[in-house]
C-alpha positions in Angstrom: 40.2 142.4 85.7 40.0 140.7 89.0 43.0 140.2 91.3 44.6 136.8 91.4 43.3 135.8 88.1 47.0 135.8 86.7 48.6 132.2 86.5 51.6 131.5 88.6 54.5 129.4 87.4 54.8 126.0 89.0 57.9 125.7 91.3 57.9 122.0 91.7 61.4 121.4 90.5 63.1 124.0 92.8 63.4 121.8 95.9 65.0 119.0 93.7 67.6 121.4 92.3 68.4 122.8 95.8 68.9 119.4 97.2 71.2 118.4 94.3 73.3 121.5 94.9 73.6 121.2 98.7 73.7 117.3 99.2 77.3 117.0 98.4 78.3 119.6 100.8 76.2 118.1 103.6 77.8 114.7 102.9 81.3 116.1 102.9 80.6 118.0 106.2 79.3 114.8 107.7 82.4 112.9 106.5 84.6 115.6 108.1 82.7 115.2 111.5 83.2 111.5 111.4 86.9 112.0 110.7 87.3 114.6 113.5 85.7 112.1 115.9 88.2 109.3 114.9 91.0 111.7 115.4 89.7 112.7 118.8 89.6 109.1 119.8 93.2 108.5 118.7 94.2 111.6 120.7 92.6 110.1 123.9 94.4 106.8 123.1 97.7 108.6 122.6 97.4 110.2 126.0 96.6 107.1 127.7 99.5 105.3 126.0 101.8 108.0 127.2 100.5 107.7 130.8 101.0 103.9 130.7 104.5 104.4 129.4 105.3 106.9 132.1 104.1 104.4 134.6 106.3 101.7 133.3 109.2 104.1 133.2 108.6 105.1 136.7 109.4 101.6 137.8 112.0 100.6 135.3 113.6 103.7 133.7 114.7 102.2 130.5 113.4 103.1 126.9 112.4 99.5 126.3 110.3 99.4 129.4 108.6 102.6 128.4 108.0 101.3 124.9 106.5 98.1 126.3 104.2 100.1 128.6 102.9 102.2 125.7 102.3 99.4 123.3 101.0 96.9 125.9 97.7 98.5 126.6 97.2 100.9 123.7 95.0 100.1 120.8 97.1 102.0 118.4 99.0 100.8 115.3 102.6 100.2 116.6 104.0 101.0 113.1 102.6 104.6 113.4 103.9 104.9 117.0 107.1 106.7 118.1 108.2 106.5 121.9 110.9 108.3 123.4 112.1 108.5 127.1 114.0 111.4 128.6 115.5 111.8 132.2 114.7 109.3 134.9 118.1 107.6 135.3 117.9 107.2 139.0 115.4 107.0 141.8 113.7 110.5 142.5 114.4 111.7 138.9 111.6 112.8 136.6 111.1 110.4 133.6 109.3 111.9 130.7 107.8 109.8 128.1 106.8 111.3 124.7 104.5 109.5 122.4 104.0 110.8 118.7 101.4 108.9 116.7 100.5 109.4 113.1 96.7 109.2 113.1 95.3 107.8 109.9 92.6 109.6 108.0 90.8 106.7 106.5 87.4 108.4 105.9 86.7 108.5 102.1 87.3 111.8 100.3 88.4 113.6 103.6 91.4 111.3 104.0 92.6 112.4 100.6 92.1 116.0 101.4 93.7 116.2 104.8 96.4 113.3 105.1 97.6 111.8 108.3 97.6 114.0 111.5 100.5 113.9 114.0 99.4 113.6 117.6 101.8 114.1 120.5 101.4 113.5 124.3 104.1 114.0 127.0 103.7 112.6 130.5 106.2 113.0 133.3 106.4 110.8 136.5 108.9 110.5 139.3 111.1 107.3 139.1 110.5 105.1 142.2 
């Protein structure tokens, strides 16, 4: 009997089965990466908003001025935003603005698994 004369079984459906098993995991991972990018964008915006609030509080050390500084330039949902001011009652004091933002997780599937993420930024500046 000659070598190689045996018949091999066709494996044409193997790749389709492997794709069907791994595709949901690849899609879920891709959605998680997109959600992580959106949260990272919100984190940058929260830090920017805290910096703007601290600048406003350095000129006028009142909570309303800090809040106006935060909401004026930020592209964040004001309903999910919490701004607090501590210190900075007189010239030369340190005014600290804390911004807490509940970052929404809107990406399908991932949002239901993770829920909203709380992002916080503190910035301190000297009152002028």
